[in-house]
FIMAR-337320 format. One record per residue (C-alpha): residue in one letter; y negated, z negated, x negated. Coordinates in steps of 0.25 Angstrom, whole numbers, padded with zeros to 4 digits, always signed. Layout:
AYZX ...
//
This chain:
M+0071+0071-0062 H+0078+0059-0059 G+0087+0063-0047 S+0075+0071-0042 G+0069+0059-0034 Q+0082+0052-0031 R+0083+0041-0022 V+0085+0027-0029 D+0092+0018-0020 Y+0088+0004-0014 P+0098-0008-0016 A+0107-0008-0004 T+0104-0018+0007 G+0116-0026+0007 D+0117-0037-0005 A+0101-0034-0008 T+0097-0041+0005 A+0105-0053+0005 G+0097-0066+0004 W+0084-0057+0004 D+0071-0065+0005 T+0065-0059+0017 A+0054-0069+0018 Y+0049-0064+0005 E+0051-0050+0008 R+0042-0051+0020 R+0030-0060+0013 A+0032-0049+0001 I+0030-0037+0009 T+0020-0043+0018 L+0011-0046+0006 L+0015-0032-0001 S+0011-0025+0013 L-0002-0033+0014 G-0006-0029+0000 F-0003-0015+0002 G-0011-0015+0015 L-0022-0020+0007 V-0022-0011-0003 A-0024+0001+0008 F-0034-0008+0015 D-0042-0011+0003 R-0042+0004-0002 F-0046+0012+0012 L-0055+0000+0017 I-0067+0008+0010 L-0063+0020+0017 P-0070+0017+0032 M-0082+0012+0025 F-0085+0024+0016 P-0094+0029+0026 V-0104+0016+0024 I-0100+0014+0011 M-0104+0028+0007 K-0119+0027+0014 D-0121+0012+0008 L-0117+0016-0007 R-0122+0031-0004 L-0110+0039-0007 D-0103+0052-0003 Y-0089+0058-0001 G-0087+0060-0016 D-0089+0046-0018 L-0080+0042-0007 G-0068+0052-0014 T-0071+0045-0027 I-0070+0031-0023 T-0057+0034-0016 G-0052+0042-0026 A-0056+0032-0037 L-0046+0021-0030 A-0035+0030-0028 I-0035+0035-0044 T-0034+0020-0049 W-0026+0017-0037 G-0016+0028-0043 L-0017+0023-0057 S-0014+0010-0054 A-0003+0012-0046 L+0004+0019-0057 L+0002+0008-0067 M+0004-0004-0059 G+0016+0002-0053 N+0023+0002-0065 L+0018-0011-0070 A+0024-0018-0056 D+0037-0011-0060 R+0037-0017-0073 F+0032-0031-0071 G+0033-0034-0057 R+0024-0033-0043 R+0016-0046-0041 A+0006-0046-0052 V+0003-0031-0048 L+0001-0034-0034 V-0006-0047-0033 G-0016-0042-0045 A-0018-0030-0037 M-0020-0034-0024 A-0030-0044-0029 A-0038-0033-0037 F-0040-0023-0026 S-0043-0035-0015 L-0056-0039-0024 L-0059-0024-0028 V-0059-0021-0012 G-0070-0032-0012 F-0077-0027-0023 S-0079-0014-0015 G-0088-0020-0007 M-0098-0023-0019 A-0099-0007-0023 T-0113-0001-0023 G-0110+0014-0025 A-0099+0024-0028 L-0097+0019-0043 S-0094+0005-0040 L-0086+0008-0028 V-0076+0017-0037 L-0075+0008-0048 I-0072-0002-0037 R-0062+0006-0029 S-0056+0012-0042 V-0052-0003-0049 M-0047-0006-0034 G-0038+0007-0033 A-0031+0002-0046 A-0028-0012-0039 E-0023-0007-0027 G-0015+0004-0035 A-0008-0007-0042 Y-0004-0014-0029 V+0003-0003-0022 P+0015+0002-0030 P+0021-0013-0034 S+0018-0016-0019 I+0028-0006-0015 A+0038-0011-0026 A+0037-0025-0022 T+0039-0021-0007 L+0053-0016-0010 E+0056-0028-0019 A+0052-0038-0008 S+0059-0029+0002 R+0073-0030+0005 P+0081-0018+0002 D+0083-0013+0016 R+0069-0014+0019 H+0062-0007+0010 G+0056+0004+0017 L+0052-0005+0028 S+0045-0013+0018 L+0038-0002+0011 G+0035+0003+0025 I+0028-0009+0029 Q+0020-0010+0015 Q+0015+0004+0016 M+0011+0002+0030 M+0002-0009+0027 A-0008+0001+0019 P-0012+0010+0029 L-0011-0002+0041 L-0022-0010+0033 G-0028+0002+0024 L-0029+0013+0035 G-0028+0006+0049 L-0035-0008+0046 A-0046-0004+0036 P-0054+0007+0044 V-0054-0001+0056 L-0058-0015+0050 V-0068-0008+0041 T-0075+0000+0052 Q-0075-0012+0061 L-0081-0021+0050 M-0091-0012+0046 P-0101-0013+0057 S-0103-0029+0054 I-0099-0030+0039 N-0104-0022+0027 W-0094-0015+0021 R-0094-0022+0007 W-0090-0035+0014 I-0079-0029+0021 F-0074-0024+0006 L-0076-0040+0001 I-0068-0045+0015 V-0055-0036+0014 A-0053-0042+0000 V-0048-0055+0004 P-0035-0050+0010 G-0029-0044-0002 L-0033-0055-0011 L-0026-0066-0001 V-0014-0055-0001 A-0012-0054-0016 L-0013-0070-0017 L+0000-0070-0007 T+0007-0060-0015 A+0006-0066-0027 R+0012-0079-0021 T+0023-0071-0013 L+0028-0058-0021 R+0040-0060-0029 D+0039-0051-0041 P+0051-0044-0048 D+0056-0050-0061 P+0046-0044-0071 A+0056-0042-0082 Q+0065-0034-0073 A+0054-0025-0068 G+0050-0023-0083 A+0064-0020-0086 Q+0066-0009-0074 A+0053-0002-0075 R+0047+0006-0086 P+0032+0008-0091 I+0024+0018-0084 W+0025+0030-0092 A+0040+0028-0092 S+0041+0026-0077 L+0032+0037-0074 R+0041+0046-0082 D+0053+0042-0073 L+0046+0044-0061 I+0044+0058-0063 G+0059+0061-0064 Y+0060+0057-0049 R+0055+0070-0040 N+0051+0061-0027 V+0041+0052-0036 L+0035+0064-0039 I+0034+0070-0026 A+0030+0057-0020 A+0018+0055-0029 G+0014+0070-0025 G+0016+0067-0011 M+0008+0054-0011 L-0003+0062-0018 C-0004+0071-0007 W-0004+0060+0004 L-0012+0050-0002 N-0023+0062-0003 C-0022+0064+0010 L-0023+0048+0014 I-0035+0046+0004 V-0043+0059+0009 L-0042+0054+0024 S-0045+0040+0021 A-0055+0042+0012 F-0063+0053+0020 L-0059+0052+0034 P-0067+0041+0038 S-0079+0050+0033 Y-0074+0062+0040 L-0073+0054+0053 V-0088+0048+0052 D-0095+0059+0044 H-0088+0071+0048 L-0084+0066+0064 H-0095+0057+0066 L-0086+0046+0071 G-0091+0032+0071 M-0086+0020+0061 T-0077+0015+0071 Q-0072+0029+0076 M-0069+0032+0061 G-0061+0017+0059 F-0054+0021+0071 T-0050+0035+0066 M-0046+0031+0053 S-0036+0018+0058 A-0028+0030+0061 M-0024+0032+0049 G-0020+0018+0046 I-0012+0017+0060 G-0004+0032+0056 A-0002+0027+0042 V+0004+0013+0046 V+0014+0018+0055 G+0017+0031+0045 S+0019+0023+0034 V+0031+0015+0041 V+0036+0027+0049 G+0036+0037+0039 P+0045+0030+0029 A+0055+0026+0041 I+0057+0041+0045 S+0059+0045+0031 D+0070+0034+0029 R+0078+0042+0040 A+0072+0056+0039 G+0070+0056+0024 R+0059+0055+0016 K+0057+0071+0013 P+0058+0077+0027 T+0047+0064+0031 M+0038+0067+0023 I+0037+0082+0026 V+0035+0080+0040 M+0025+0069+0038 A+0017+0078+0029 L+0017+0089+0039 C+0012+0079+0050 T+0001+0073+0041 I-0005+0088+0039 A-0004+0089+0054 G-0012+0075+0056 L-0022+0078+0046 A-0024+0092+0052 A-0025+0085+0066 L-0036+0075+0060 A-0045+0086+0054 A-0046+0092+0066 A-0049+0080+0076 P-0062+0080+0082 A-0071+0067+0081 D-0062+0060+0090 P-0057+0048+0085 T-0044+0048+0093 A-0040+0062+0089 L-0044+0058+0074 F-0035+0044+0075 T-0024+0052+0081 A-0024+0063+0070 L-0025+0053+0059 L-0015+0044+0064 L-0004+0055+0063 A-0010+0059+0049 A-0008+0046+0043 F+0004+0043+0050 F+0011+0054+0042 L+0003+0054+0030 Y+0006+0038+0028 G+0021+0041+0030 L+0022+0051+0020 L+0014+0041+0009 T+0023+0029+0012 I+0036+0037+0011 T+0032+0044-0002 V+0026+0031-0008 G+0037+0023-0004 P+0051+0029-0001 V+0050+0041-0008 A+0045+0035-0021 V+0053+0023-0021 E+0065+0030-0018 S+0066+0039-0029 V+0064+0029-0041 P+0072+0017-0046 V+0067+0003-0043 A+0060+0001-0057 L+0051+0013-0055 R+0047+0009-0040 A+0032+0005-0042 T+0030+0015-0053 A+0036+0026-0043 S+0026+0021-0032 G+0013+0019-0042 A+0016+0034-0047 V+0016+0039-0035 I+0004+0033-0030 A-0004+0035-0042 V-0002+0050-0041 A-0007+0050-0026 E-0018+0041-0028 L-0022+0047-0043 I-0023+0062-0037 G-0022+0060-0021 G-0030+0048-0019 G-0038+0050-0031 L-0042+0064-0032 A-0042+0068-0017 P-0052+0059-0011 V-0061+0065-0023 L-0058+0079-0019 A-0060+0076-0004 G-0073+0070-0007 A-0078+0082-0014 V-0074+0091-0004 A-0078+0082+0008 R-0092+0082+0001 R-0092+0099+0000 A-0083+0104+0011 G-0085+0092+0021 I-0077+0080+0025 D-0068+0087+0034 S-0062+0095+0023 I-0054+0082+0019 F-0043+0086+0028 W-0039+0098+0019 L-0036+0090+0008 A-0029+0080+0016 I-0020+0091+0021 G-0018+0097+0009 G-0012+0086+0003 I-0002+0083+0013 V+0002+0098+0013 I+0005+0096-0002 G+0013+0082+0000 C+0021+0089+0011 L+0025+0100+0000 L+0030+0091-0012 S+0038+0084+0000 L+0047+0094+0001 A+0052+0092-0013 L+0055+0076-0011 V+0070+0071-0013 E+0075+0063-0001 T+0076+0048-0005 A+0077+0043+0010 P+0090+0035+0009 A+0096+0036+0022 V+0094+0052+0020 V+0098+0052+0006 R+0111+0045+0012 R+0114+0054+0023 R+0112+0066+0014 A+0121+0061+0005 S+0132+0057+0016 R+0131+0072+0022 H+0133+0077+0007 L+0145+0068+0007 A+0150+0074+0019 E+0149+0088+0015 
//
């Protein structure tokens, strides 16, 4: 393996920051963060509506799992392919096209007439959303001043749970009593189209010739990535974390309504805890890992996630108790997600492999954790009861915790401290 997952140093902050265009940095990162938030918003928007959509379209839990899993599978494949293309030919065209496409497709979701049409629409939408994510992470790094890479990535990643898991369930459950669910899909397509237009006018693309010279075709890039241990562990870890996230976000609304018999407003309040916990965790987790190290932080956060999930499964039909347990579980889970897809993956590979590495990690997680897990969970919920989904979520986190034991530390501050101690000895 290439250094068994060695850290790749970023440029020093001295000369690299001289004359930096801070105004452009702020504009670009704001738009990239909004775009990333809208990806999550459009993806998770449908979940609080599932109890109503299931009745209108005569769907069951198996259909729910298939719809959720189909989007995840196309998301993963697209992230892998488009991440490599963005490494080779630049970011802007991929980002703008992907955002315009998934914004239109979320509107088309309101035109679905049954399970098949909803699966097809959400599958194509997943491909568009998956195309956005890896180049957006790379573009955020390129727009950010080198000494603010961690902060910029944290802000961008934070927008996904803020809009997708925090705002979406509250907004949808407040709108549904007065607006038909089909119109909600059409309305939310508009912001994405506006952000796509602003991104096309603002984002500066790297030199295509330089990008093509540095990056390699996907088969060669993937062969290179196999040599980095941390990339393989990150892919396995993301699979486990995303399995938990998708199972919870897809089935928890139905669990709260069908099993615990909460009202729609109570369900929306409870689900908003996932967004709040995730927003804070996606920033705090990586920040802690900068000082304490990626590996120990991930192990502790995985154990805390298990504790939060156990508390959630045992909680009674009390919105406050459910909110608190879900808040804690989401805080630690999203810390794991952000550390894995951001610092661990990026710090372990050369610059020319950034988007490809991110896409590969996302692809493995989406295809297996996001694609098969909800289908399996749907089958289990149908046969053993929907309360059985917690065992799938907890089992995934346990496996991810064990994988984290094999990580090679990449946090720059921790690596420097260890090197200094080694030289002193």
